[in-house]
BALOBA-1460 file (C-alpha; in Angstrom, 3 decimals):
// residues 367
<rec num="1" residu="m" x="13.184" y="12.536" z="-13.308"/>
<rec num="2" residu="l" x="14.881" y="10.135" z="-15.694"/>
<rec num="3" residu="s" x="14.704" y="7.418" z="-13.040"/>
<rec num="4" residu="i" x="10.932" y="7.695" z="-12.663"/>
<rec num="5" residu="a" x="10.456" y="7.488" z="-16.446"/>
<rec num="6" residu="i" x="12.780" y="4.496" z="-16.728"/>
<rec num="7" residu="s" x="11.131" y="2.659" z="-13.832"/>
<rec num="8" residu="f" x="7.672" y="3.341" z="-15.329"/>
<rec num="9" residu="f" x="8.536" y="1.926" z="-18.737"/>
<rec num="10" residu="a" x="10.473" y="-0.977" z="-17.237"/>
<rec num="11" residu="s" x="7.477" y="-1.918" z="-15.108"/>
<rec num="12" residu="f" x="5.109" y="-1.412" z="-18.032"/>
<rec num="13" residu="i" x="7.119" y="-3.771" z="-20.247"/>
<rec num="14" residu="v" x="7.764" y="-6.445" z="-17.615"/>
<rec num="15" residu="v" x="4.105" y="-6.544" z="-16.589"/>
<rec num="16" residu="f" x="3.077" y="-6.639" z="-20.248"/>
<rec num="17" residu="f" x="5.089" y="-9.824" z="-20.778"/>
<rec num="18" residu="i" x="3.706" y="-11.337" z="-17.572"/>
<rec num="19" residu="v" x="0.160" y="-10.679" z="-18.770"/>
<rec num="20" residu="k" x="0.908" y="-11.906" z="-22.287"/>
<rec num="21" residu="f" x="2.533" y="-15.199" z="-21.320"/>
<rec num="22" residu="s" x="0.894" y="-16.020" z="-17.993"/>
<rec num="23" residu="h" x="-1.984" y="-17.938" z="-19.578"/>
<rec num="24" residu="k" x="0.553" y="-20.387" z="-21.003"/>
<rec num="25" residu="h" x="1.713" y="-21.108" z="-17.449"/>
<rec num="26" residu="g" x="-1.373" y="-21.658" z="-15.321"/>
<rec num="27" residu="g" x="0.627" y="-21.785" z="-12.099"/>
<rec num="28" residu="v" x="0.895" y="-17.986" z="-11.950"/>
<rec num="29" residu="l" x="-2.860" y="-17.483" z="-12.379"/>
<rec num="30" residu="d" x="-5.213" y="-16.930" z="-9.469"/>
<rec num="31" residu="h" x="-7.957" y="-19.459" z="-10.180"/>
<rec num="32" residu="d" x="-9.744" y="-18.943" z="-6.857"/>
<rec num="33" residu="v" x="-12.657" y="-16.595" z="-7.556"/>
<rec num="34" residu="s" x="-14.890" y="-17.717" z="-4.696"/>
<rec num="35" residu="g" x="-13.023" y="-16.542" z="-1.582"/>
<rec num="36" residu="v" x="-14.518" y="-14.013" z="0.807"/>
<rec num="37" residu="q" x="-12.054" y="-11.362" z="-0.373"/>
<rec num="38" residu="k" x="-12.182" y="-12.333" z="-4.064"/>
<rec num="39" residu="n" x="-13.785" y="-9.815" z="-6.393"/>
<rec num="40" residu="h" x="-12.595" y="-11.005" z="-9.794"/>
<rec num="41" residu="f" x="-14.400" y="-13.347" z="-12.128"/>
<rec num="42" residu="h" x="-11.771" y="-15.093" z="-14.239"/>
<rec num="43" residu="p" x="-8.218" y="-16.396" z="-13.614"/>
<rec num="44" residu="v" x="-5.717" y="-13.547" z="-13.400"/>
<rec num="45" residu="p" x="-1.922" y="-13.532" z="-12.853"/>
<rec num="46" residu="r" x="-1.087" y="-12.245" z="-9.368"/>
<rec num="47" residu="i" x="2.632" y="-11.593" z="-9.691"/>
<rec num="48" residu="g" x="2.456" y="-7.921" z="-10.646"/>
<rec num="49" residu="g" x="4.833" y="-7.263" z="-7.770"/>
<rec num="50" residu="l" x="7.587" y="-8.902" z="-9.800"/>
<rec num="51" residu="g" x="7.315" y="-6.115" z="-12.364"/>
<rec num="52" residu="i" x="7.470" y="-3.468" z="-9.628"/>
<rec num="53" residu="f" x="10.495" y="-5.104" z="-7.996"/>
<rec num="54" residu="i" x="12.430" y="-5.441" z="-11.271"/>
<rec num="55" residu="a" x="11.538" y="-1.903" z="-12.326"/>
<rec num="56" residu="t" x="12.726" y="-0.544" z="-8.973"/>
<rec num="57" residu="l" x="16.080" y="-2.277" z="-9.476"/>
<rec num="58" residu="i" x="16.339" y="-0.855" z="-12.996"/>
<rec num="59" residu="g" x="15.472" y="2.631" z="-11.746"/>
<rec num="60" residu="a" x="18.166" y="2.384" z="-9.088"/>
<rec num="61" residu="t" x="20.665" y="1.193" z="-11.719"/>
<rec num="62" residu="v" x="19.967" y="4.231" z="-13.902"/>
<rec num="63" residu="t" x="20.353" y="6.451" z="-10.845"/>
<rec num="64" residu="y" x="23.781" y="4.900" z="-10.236"/>
<rec num="65" residu="l" x="25.032" y="6.383" z="-13.513"/>
<rec num="66" residu="q" x="24.393" y="9.895" z="-12.161"/>
<rec num="67" residu="l" x="24.313" y="9.609" z="-8.359"/>
<rec num="68" residu="p" x="26.193" y="6.464" z="-7.291"/>
<rec num="69" residu="t" x="26.010" y="7.198" z="-3.552"/>
<rec num="70" residu="v" x="22.251" y="7.657" z="-3.651"/>
<rec num="71" residu="a" x="21.850" y="4.554" z="-5.808"/>
<rec num="72" residu="e" x="23.912" y="2.415" z="-3.433"/>
<rec num="73" residu="w" x="21.663" y="3.542" z="-0.574"/>
<rec num="74" residu="i" x="18.574" y="2.607" z="-2.608"/>
<rec num="75" residu="f" x="20.061" y="-0.770" z="-3.553"/>
<rec num="76" residu="t" x="20.659" y="-1.481" z="0.128"/>
<rec num="77" residu="l" x="17.023" y="-0.651" z="0.907"/>
<rec num="78" residu="i" x="15.810" y="-2.893" z="-1.924"/>
<rec num="79" residu="l" x="17.991" y="-5.752" z="-0.693"/>
<rec num="80" residu="c" x="16.549" y="-5.320" z="2.792"/>
<rec num="81" residu="g" x="13.081" y="-5.697" z="1.280"/>
<rec num="82" residu="c" x="13.947" y="-8.968" z="-0.470"/>
<rec num="83" residu="f" x="12.776" y="-11.032" z="2.521"/>
<rec num="84" residu="a" x="9.315" y="-9.426" z="2.450"/>
<rec num="85" residu="f" x="9.065" y="-9.543" z="-1.342"/>
<rec num="86" residu="g" x="10.412" y="-13.086" z="-1.717"/>
<rec num="87" residu="c" x="8.072" y="-14.607" z="0.851"/>
<rec num="88" residu="g" x="5.087" y="-12.845" z="-0.707"/>
<rec num="89" residu="l" x="6.075" y="-13.945" z="-4.204"/>
<rec num="90" residu="i" x="6.356" y="-17.562" z="-3.060"/>
<rec num="91" residu="e" x="2.825" y="-17.284" z="-1.676"/>
<rec num="92" residu="d" x="1.630" y="-15.909" z="-5.025"/>
<rec num="93" residu="l" x="3.142" y="-18.879" z="-6.842"/>
<rec num="94" residu="t" x="2.366" y="-21.689" z="-4.384"/>
<rec num="95" residu="k" x="-0.598" y="-20.425" z="-2.276"/>
<rec num="96" residu="n" x="1.163" y="-22.200" z="0.577"/>
<rec num="97" residu="v" x="2.729" y="-19.503" z="2.793"/>
<rec num="98" residu="s" x="0.790" y="-18.597" z="5.918"/>
<rec num="99" residu="p" x="0.115" y="-14.949" z="6.850"/>
<rec num="100" residu="i" x="2.247" y="-15.283" z="9.982"/>
<rec num="101" residu="r" x="5.257" y="-16.430" z="7.930"/>
<rec num="102" residu="r" x="4.845" y="-13.514" z="5.553"/>
<rec num="103" residu="l" x="4.678" y="-11.174" z="8.531"/>
<rec num="104" residu="i" x="7.798" y="-12.713" z="10.093"/>
<rec num="105" residu="f" x="9.830" y="-12.321" z="6.893"/>
<rec num="106" residu="t" x="8.669" y="-8.714" z="6.588"/>
<rec num="107" residu="m" x="9.863" y="-8.179" z="10.157"/>
<rec num="108" residu="i" x="13.227" y="-9.654" z="9.201"/>
<rec num="109" residu="s" x="13.444" y="-7.109" z="6.365"/>
<rec num="110" residu="a" x="12.717" y="-4.319" z="8.860"/>
<rec num="111" residu="v" x="15.403" y="-5.596" z="11.267"/>
<rec num="112" residu="v" x="18.008" y="-5.684" z="8.494"/>
<rec num="113" residu="a" x="17.081" y="-2.132" z="7.414"/>
<rec num="114" residu="y" x="17.256" y="-0.942" z="11.028"/>
<rec num="115" residu="f" x="20.893" y="-1.957" z="11.353"/>
<rec num="116" residu="s" x="22.117" y="-1.384" z="7.792"/>
<rec num="117" residu="l" x="20.441" y="1.998" z="7.156"/>
<rec num="118" residu="k" x="19.658" y="3.187" z="10.700"/>
<rec num="119" residu="a" x="16.014" y="3.050" z="9.666"/>
<rec num="120" residu="g" x="14.447" y="3.261" z="13.086"/>
<rec num="121" residu="i" x="11.709" y="5.104" z="14.929"/>
<rec num="122" residu="f" x="13.708" y="7.274" z="17.322"/>
<rec num="123" residu="r" x="11.044" y="9.894" z="18.012"/>
<rec num="124" residu="v" x="7.283" y="10.291" z="17.941"/>
<rec num="125" residu="d" x="7.372" y="13.958" z="18.999"/>
<rec num="126" residu="i" x="5.873" y="13.202" z="22.395"/>
<rec num="127" residu="t" x="8.414" y="14.245" z="25.015"/>
<rec num="128" residu="f" x="7.939" y="11.568" z="27.658"/>
<rec num="129" residu="i" x="8.073" y="8.822" z="25.002"/>
<rec num="130" residu="d" x="10.955" y="10.196" z="22.929"/>
<rec num="131" residu="g" x="13.274" y="9.920" z="25.893"/>
<rec num="132" residu="w" x="12.898" y="6.142" z="25.838"/>
<rec num="133" residu="l" x="13.278" y="5.708" z="22.087"/>
<rec num="134" residu="g" x="17.022" y="6.137" z="22.331"/>
<rec num="135" residu="y" x="17.133" y="2.593" z="23.693"/>
<rec num="136" residu="i" x="17.349" y="-0.132" z="21.084"/>
<rec num="137" residu="w" x="15.159" y="-2.498" z="23.112"/>
<rec num="138" residu="l" x="12.241" y="-0.106" z="22.511"/>
<rec num="139" residu="s" x="13.012" y="1.544" z="19.167"/>
<rec num="140" residu="l" x="13.814" y="-1.725" z="17.358"/>
<rec num="141" residu="p" x="10.592" y="-3.634" z="18.172"/>
<rec num="142" residu="l" x="8.516" y="-0.478" z="17.604"/>
<rec num="143" residu="t" x="10.117" y="-0.003" z="14.183"/>
<rec num="144" residu="v" x="9.704" y="-3.644" z="13.224"/>
<rec num="145" residu="l" x="6.036" y="-3.698" z="14.245"/>
<rec num="146" residu="a" x="5.344" y="-0.419" z="12.448"/>
<rec num="147" residu="v" x="6.997" y="-1.380" z="9.147"/>
<rec num="148" residu="a" x="5.532" y="-4.893" z="9.128"/>
<rec num="149" residu="g" x="2.143" y="-3.454" z="10.049"/>
<rec num="150" residu="i" x="2.231" y="-0.982" z="7.159"/>
<rec num="151" residu="a" x="3.218" y="-3.745" z="4.718"/>
<rec num="152" residu="n" x="0.363" y="-5.899" z="5.998"/>
<rec num="153" residu="a" x="-2.002" y="-2.927" z="5.791"/>
<rec num="154" residu="i" x="-1.198" y="-2.381" z="2.098"/>
<rec num="155" residu="n" x="-1.922" y="-6.078" z="1.540"/>
<rec num="156" residu="i" x="-5.287" y="-5.698" z="3.305"/>
<rec num="157" residu="i" x="-6.469" y="-2.799" z="1.148"/>
<rec num="158" residu="d" x="-5.334" y="-4.599" z="-2.013"/>
<rec num="159" residu="g" x="-8.841" y="-5.830" z="-2.749"/>
<rec num="160" residu="f" x="-9.911" y="-4.021" z="-5.919"/>
<rec num="161" residu="n" x="-8.312" y="-3.014" z="-9.195"/>
<rec num="162" residu="g" x="-6.105" y="0.025" z="-8.688"/>
<rec num="163" residu="l" x="-6.875" y="0.551" z="-4.994"/>
<rec num="164" residu="a" x="-3.573" y="-0.282" z="-3.270"/>
<rec num="165" residu="s" x="-1.419" y="0.912" z="-6.171"/>
<rec num="166" residu="v" x="-2.931" y="4.399" z="-6.423"/>
<rec num="167" residu="v" x="-3.055" y="4.889" z="-2.649"/>
<rec num="168" residu="s" x="0.625" y="3.884" z="-2.502"/>
<rec num="169" residu="m" x="1.506" y="6.279" z="-5.323"/>
<rec num="170" residu="f" x="-0.272" y="9.140" z="-3.538"/>
<rec num="171" residu="m" x="1.817" y="8.459" z="-0.442"/>
<rec num="172" residu="m" x="5.075" y="8.067" z="-2.372"/>
<rec num="173" residu="i" x="4.482" y="11.377" z="-4.176"/>
<rec num="174" residu="s" x="3.894" y="13.047" z="-0.815"/>
<rec num="175" residu="l" x="7.120" y="11.532" z="0.548"/>
<rec num="176" residu="a" x="9.034" y="12.749" z="-2.511"/>
<rec num="177" residu="y" x="7.610" y="16.263" z="-2.124"/>
<rec num="178" residu="v" x="8.424" y="16.568" z="1.573"/>
<rec num="179" residu="a" x="11.881" y="15.043" z="0.997"/>
<rec num="180" residu="w" x="12.457" y="17.661" z="-1.707"/>
<rec num="181" residu="q" x="11.351" y="20.396" z="0.708"/>
<rec num="182" residu="v" x="13.975" y="19.341" z="3.273"/>
<rec num="183" residu="g" x="16.681" y="18.512" z="0.721"/>
<rec num="184" residu="d" x="16.718" y="14.739" z="1.251"/>
<rec num="185" residu="s" x="17.571" y="13.513" z="-2.259"/>
<rec num="186" residu="y" x="17.925" y="9.911" z="-1.079"/>
<rec num="187" residu="v" x="14.303" y="9.513" z="0.023"/>
<rec num="188" residu="m" x="13.018" y="11.718" z="-2.803"/>
<rec num="189" residu="i" x="14.630" y="9.722" z="-5.610"/>
<rec num="190" residu="a" x="13.722" y="6.365" z="-4.066"/>
<rec num="191" residu="a" x="10.087" y="7.454" z="-3.714"/>
<rec num="192" residu="l" x="9.943" y="8.703" z="-7.309"/>
<rec num="193" residu="i" x="11.432" y="5.455" z="-8.640"/>
<rec num="194" residu="l" x="8.674" y="3.565" z="-6.842"/>
<rec num="195" residu="v" x="6.010" y="5.920" z="-8.199"/>
<rec num="196" residu="g" x="7.177" y="5.037" z="-11.703"/>
<rec num="197" residu="a" x="7.386" y="1.305" z="-10.982"/>
<rec num="198" residu="i" x="3.904" y="1.187" z="-9.448"/>
<rec num="199" residu="g" x="2.545" y="3.389" z="-12.243"/>
<rec num="200" residu="g" x="3.725" y="0.958" z="-14.925"/>
<rec num="201" residu="f" x="1.885" y="-1.835" z="-13.126"/>
<rec num="202" residu="f" x="-1.234" y="0.325" z="-12.635"/>
<rec num="203" residu="v" x="-1.761" y="0.722" z="-16.383"/>
<rec num="204" residu="w" x="-2.361" y="-3.030" z="-16.676"/>
<rec num="205" residu="n" x="-4.217" y="-3.387" z="-13.389"/>
<rec num="206" residu="y" x="-6.845" y="-0.669" z="-13.786"/>
<rec num="207" residu="p" x="-9.627" y="-0.724" z="-14.781"/>
<rec num="208" residu="f" x="-9.734" y="-4.193" z="-16.360"/>
<rec num="209" residu="g" x="-7.686" y="-6.134" z="-13.820"/>
<rec num="210" residu="l" x="-5.402" y="-7.881" z="-16.295"/>
<rec num="211" residu="i" x="-2.916" y="-8.548" z="-13.468"/>
<rec num="212" residu="f" x="-2.923" y="-8.281" z="-9.678"/>
<rec num="213" residu="l" x="-0.361" y="-6.845" z="-7.284"/>
<rec num="214" residu="g" x="-0.213" y="-10.108" z="-5.332"/>
<rec num="215" residu="d" x="1.282" y="-10.603" z="-1.886"/>
<rec num="216" residu="g" x="4.802" y="-10.069" z="-3.208"/>
<rec num="217" residu="g" x="3.861" y="-6.698" z="-4.657"/>
<rec num="218" residu="a" x="1.785" y="-5.640" z="-1.661"/>
<rec num="219" residu="y" x="4.423" y="-6.564" z="0.910"/>
<rec num="220" residu="f" x="7.286" y="-5.058" z="-1.090"/>
<rec num="221" residu="t" x="5.388" y="-1.833" z="-1.769"/>
<rec num="222" residu="g" x="4.238" y="-1.631" z="1.843"/>
<rec num="223" residu="f" x="7.746" y="-2.323" z="3.131"/>
<rec num="224" residu="m" x="9.303" y="0.373" z="0.945"/>
<rec num="225" residu="l" x="6.560" y="2.819" z="1.892"/>
<rec num="226" residu="g" x="7.039" y="2.139" z="5.587"/>
<rec num="227" residu="e" x="10.827" y="2.309" z="5.424"/>
<rec num="228" residu="l" x="10.956" y="5.515" z="3.386"/>
<rec num="229" residu="t" x="8.564" y="7.143" z="5.857"/>
<rec num="230" residu="v" x="10.659" y="5.979" z="8.824"/>
<rec num="231" residu="l" x="13.858" y="7.156" z="7.130"/>
<rec num="232" residu="l" x="12.423" y="10.562" z="6.241"/>
<rec num="233" residu="i" x="11.482" y="11.190" z="9.875"/>
<rec num="234" residu="a" x="14.751" y="9.762" z="11.246"/>
<rec num="235" residu="r" x="16.954" y="11.756" z="8.866"/>
<rec num="236" residu="n" x="15.073" y="15.068" z="9.034"/>
<rec num="237" residu="p" x="14.141" y="16.435" z="12.472"/>
<rec num="238" residu="q" x="12.228" y="19.315" z="10.915"/>
<rec num="239" residu="v" x="9.564" y="16.872" z="9.659"/>
<rec num="240" residu="s" x="6.975" y="16.103" z="12.319"/>
<rec num="241" residu="a" x="6.585" y="12.444" z="13.231"/>
<rec num="242" residu="w" x="2.847" y="13.041" z="13.014"/>
<rec num="243" residu="y" x="3.283" y="13.630" z="9.282"/>
<rec num="244" residu="a" x="3.996" y="9.899" z="9.035"/>
<rec num="245" residu="v" x="0.936" y="9.022" z="11.114"/>
<rec num="246" residu="l" x="-1.438" y="11.123" z="9.015"/>
<rec num="247" residu="l" x="0.157" y="10.094" z="5.721"/>
<rec num="248" residu="l" x="-0.357" y="6.393" z="6.452"/>
<rec num="249" residu="i" x="-3.498" y="6.632" z="8.564"/>
<rec num="250" residu="y" x="-5.901" y="5.138" z="6.008"/>
<rec num="251" residu="p" x="-4.230" y="1.708" z="5.684"/>
<rec num="252" residu="i" x="-3.100" y="1.764" z="9.336"/>
<rec num="253" residu="f" x="-6.537" y="2.523" z="10.759"/>
<rec num="254" residu="e" x="-8.187" y="0.115" z="8.324"/>
<rec num="255" residu="t" x="-6.004" y="-2.622" z="9.818"/>
<rec num="256" residu="l" x="-6.509" y="-1.625" z="13.458"/>
<rec num="257" residu="f" x="-10.255" y="-1.214" z="13.016"/>
<rec num="258" residu="s" x="-10.466" y="-4.609" z="11.295"/>
<rec num="259" residu="i" x="-8.593" y="-6.273" z="14.173"/>
<rec num="260" residu="y" x="-10.946" y="-4.672" z="16.700"/>
<rec num="261" residu="r" x="-14.032" y="-5.582" z="14.687"/>
<rec num="262" residu="r" x="-13.013" y="-9.223" z="14.205"/>
<rec num="263" residu="k" x="-11.698" y="-9.843" z="17.718"/>
<rec num="264" residu="f" x="-14.114" y="-7.926" z="19.914"/>
<rec num="265" residu="v" x="-17.256" y="-7.492" z="17.806"/>
<rec num="266" residu="r" x="-17.399" y="-10.752" z="15.859"/>
<rec num="267" residu="g" x="-15.315" y="-12.856" z="18.256"/>
<rec num="268" residu="v" x="-13.160" y="-14.457" z="15.548"/>
<rec num="269" residu="s" x="-9.440" y="-14.576" z="14.886"/>
<rec num="270" residu="p" x="-8.044" y="-11.318" z="13.440"/>
<rec num="271" residu="g" x="-6.034" y="-13.442" z="10.985"/>
<rec num="272" residu="l" x="-9.085" y="-14.896" z="9.202"/>
<rec num="273" residu="p" x="-10.096" y="-13.541" z="5.757"/>
<rec num="274" residu="d" x="-12.600" y="-10.730" z="6.052"/>
<rec num="275" residu="g" x="-15.170" y="-9.534" z="3.540"/>
<rec num="276" residu="v" x="-16.399" y="-6.465" z="5.443"/>
<rec num="277" residu="h" x="-13.509" y="-4.039" z="5.147"/>
<rec num="278" residu="l" x="-14.576" y="-0.526" z="4.190"/>
<rec num="279" residu="h" x="-13.658" y="-1.113" z="0.544"/>
<rec num="280" residu="s" x="-15.626" y="-4.385" z="0.547"/>
<rec num="281" residu="l" x="-18.688" y="-2.653" z="1.994"/>
<rec num="282" residu="i" x="-18.515" y="0.100" z="-0.597"/>
<rec num="283" residu="f" x="-18.477" y="-2.561" z="-3.306"/>
<rec num="284" residu="k" x="-21.352" y="-4.552" z="-1.809"/>
<rec num="285" residu="r" x="-23.581" y="-1.704" z="-0.687"/>
<rec num="286" residu="l" x="-22.892" y="1.056" z="-3.212"/>
<rec num="287" residu="v" x="-21.378" y="-0.343" z="-6.406"/>
<rec num="288" residu="r" x="-22.522" y="-3.934" z="-6.895"/>
<rec num="289" residu="w" x="-25.965" y="-3.028" z="-8.237"/>
<rec num="290" residu="t" x="-25.035" y="0.034" z="-10.296"/>
<rec num="291" residu="i" x="-24.667" y="-2.002" z="-13.492"/>
<rec num="292" residu="g" x="-27.531" y="-4.358" z="-14.202"/>
<rec num="293" residu="r" x="-25.866" y="-6.892" z="-16.458"/>
<rec num="294" residu="r" x="-24.182" y="-9.929" z="-14.909"/>
<rec num="295" residu="d" x="-21.590" y="-10.815" z="-17.554"/>
<rec num="296" residu="a" x="-17.864" y="-10.758" z="-16.741"/>
<rec num="297" residu="k" x="-17.329" y="-7.352" z="-18.332"/>
<rec num="298" residu="a" x="-20.023" y="-5.758" z="-16.197"/>
<rec num="299" residu="l" x="-18.695" y="-7.407" z="-13.051"/>
<rec num="300" residu="t" x="-15.186" y="-6.144" z="-13.770"/>
<rec num="301" residu="r" x="-16.619" y="-2.682" z="-14.365"/>
<rec num="302" residu="r" x="-18.225" y="-2.738" z="-10.921"/>
<rec num="303" residu="n" x="-14.928" y="-3.787" z="-9.399"/>
<rec num="304" residu="s" x="-13.169" y="-0.786" z="-10.928"/>
<rec num="305" residu="l" x="-15.856" y="1.646" z="-9.731"/>
<rec num="306" residu="t" x="-15.018" y="0.855" z="-6.110"/>
<rec num="307" residu="s" x="-11.437" y="2.125" z="-6.001"/>
<rec num="308" residu="p" x="-12.087" y="5.847" z="-6.718"/>
<rec num="309" residu="y" x="-14.097" y="6.088" z="-3.482"/>
<rec num="310" residu="l" x="-11.069" y="4.941" z="-1.502"/>
<rec num="311" residu="w" x="-8.674" y="7.083" z="-3.523"/>
<rec num="312" residu="l" x="-10.676" y="10.106" z="-2.388"/>
<rec num="313" residu="i" x="-10.766" y="8.926" z="1.225"/>
<rec num="314" residu="s" x="-6.992" y="8.398" z="1.248"/>
<rec num="315" residu="l" x="-6.431" y="11.864" z="-0.217"/>
<rec num="316" residu="l" x="-8.339" y="13.346" z="2.714"/>
<rec num="317" residu="a" x="-5.339" y="12.292" z="4.803"/>
<rec num="318" residu="v" x="-2.493" y="12.528" z="2.278"/>
<rec num="319" residu="l" x="-3.204" y="16.123" z="1.207"/>
<rec num="320" residu="p" x="-3.224" y="17.721" z="4.687"/>
<rec num="321" residu="a" x="-0.199" y="15.616" z="5.646"/>
<rec num="322" residu="t" x="1.655" y="17.002" z="2.622"/>
<rec num="323" residu="l" x="0.603" y="20.587" z="3.269"/>
<rec num="324" residu="f" x="1.242" y="20.646" z="7.018"/>
<rec num="325" residu="w" x="4.215" y="18.278" z="7.317"/>
<rec num="326" residu="r" x="5.935" y="20.412" z="9.947"/>
<rec num="327" residu="h" x="2.880" y="21.540" z="11.980"/>
<rec num="328" residu="q" x="2.369" y="18.908" z="14.656"/>
<rec num="329" residu="l" x="-0.850" y="20.222" z="16.207"/>
<rec num="330" residu="v" x="-2.583" y="20.511" z="12.833"/>
<rec num="331" residu="l" x="-1.460" y="17.003" z="11.916"/>
<rec num="332" residu="m" x="-2.782" y="15.587" z="15.197"/>
<rec num="333" residu="i" x="-6.160" y="17.291" z="14.722"/>
<rec num="334" residu="c" x="-6.365" y="15.961" z="11.157"/>
<rec num="335" residu="c" x="-5.633" y="12.432" z="12.437"/>
<rec num="336" residu="l" x="-8.505" y="12.711" z="14.904"/>
<rec num="337" residu="i" x="-10.859" y="14.042" z="12.234"/>
<rec num="338" residu="f" x="-9.947" y="11.200" z="9.872"/>
<rec num="339" residu="v" x="-10.545" y="8.510" z="12.517"/>
<rec num="340" residu="v" x="-13.918" y="9.964" z="13.518"/>
<rec num="341" residu="g" x="-14.905" y="10.378" z="9.860"/>
<rec num="342" residu="y" x="-13.879" y="6.821" z="9.003"/>
<rec num="343" residu="i" x="-15.938" y="5.321" z="11.841"/>
<rec num="344" residu="w" x="-18.928" y="7.519" z="10.969"/>
<rec num="345" residu="l" x="-18.786" y="6.535" z="7.297"/>
<rec num="346" residu="y" x="-18.372" y="2.839" z="8.093"/>
<rec num="347" residu="a" x="-21.359" y="2.920" z="10.461"/>
<rec num="348" residu="k" x="-23.514" y="4.711" z="7.868"/>
<rec num="349" residu="i" x="-22.725" y="2.185" z="5.138"/>
<rec num="350" residu="v" x="-23.234" y="-0.815" z="7.450"/>
<rec num="351" residu="r" x="-26.695" y="0.507" z="8.344"/>
<rec num="352" residu="f" x="-27.648" y="1.087" z="4.694"/>
<rec num="353" residu="k" x="-27.643" y="4.854" z="5.250"/>
<rec num="354" residu="s" x="-24.829" y="5.788" z="2.900"/>
<rec num="355" residu="p" x="-24.354" y="9.519" z="2.187"/>
<rec num="356" residu="r" x="-26.158" y="10.590" z="-0.966"/>
<rec num="357" residu="w" x="-23.008" y="11.776" z="-2.681"/>
<rec num="358" residu="m" x="-21.660" y="8.212" z="-2.587"/>
<rec num="359" residu="i" x="-24.665" y="6.570" z="-4.233"/>
<rec num="360" residu="l" x="-24.362" y="5.847" z="-7.951"/>
<rec num="361" residu="r" x="-27.402" y="5.565" z="-10.189"/>
<rec num="362" residu="k" x="-28.069" y="2.084" z="-11.536"/>
<rec num="363" residu="k" x="-27.123" y="1.460" z="-15.156"/>
<rec num="364" residu="n" x="-28.554" y="-1.271" z="-17.314"/>
<rec num="365" residu="k" x="-25.639" y="-1.352" z="-19.668"/>
<rec num="366" residu="i" x="-21.917" y="-0.840" z="-19.629"/>
<rec num="367" residu="l" x="-20.971" y="2.828" z="-19.817"/>
């Protein structure tokens, strides 16, 4: 538990200094407030991922003093993630790295982890498929696509203050719990270090949005989340592979549904920016008009009111995944229920028929 405390305070302090001194260096500020996915109203630093990355390294260093073998394993995983993190950080600083390049570098990170840590998808608990996953020509590309897809999915849901960070912490806590249940101290400690690192960032990100996760933070967090999930399943046969599917189903299905909606419904490239993700719709249809004033403080308040909706939705998958991590049939049924519920909710909000429990009463002043 010392590692999680150290990583929290390290992240808290590093992010504090980024927030404090970023306005003296305008290059780290996100001045674009007009994009389709932009929901902030003043320039904000978007290199919060740097604090998470540094804090994760510090947490691993502290772990080395007590458990050197575990720490070396975590250091190797962090080094594997440097390609994903570095490319994302460069995008945060330059705004000049295309999505495809970021995806390619995340794939490179996944390839390195596959060979250095044996972090591969070798089973999906479906008999006729598992027999083929012993072949590298199938397991390697499947692993690379899965890990890169999860990293990209975390980047997609990173649209409002606290959304991606809290969802990621929920999932990391679940991973730590299940790893503890099966005696996997490697995955457990790594997940807890990341909970602390993300938590230190969260304090400055929510609710006032003093700093953003950025592409570096989103890709690094998503990479670590994907890899720890893959490693937990690969190292522990008693954990159902469908635990991983249900645990990550919110960001995964958000991504898949967005690709389908853009490509086949709207007829546009899936790579274009999109302002009608579920979290964007909740903001536009349920939250935007809840506070009548139009000053920056009120607008930021509306931004922060969006994330709790998605925290709850993610918990509807994370909690059953955590409780039933070894019960494949239950996990599969829960996956189906989540997908049907997501589509139903999306359709209701699109048609201006949002469930009553989701509708907030309009306020004329800041609460």
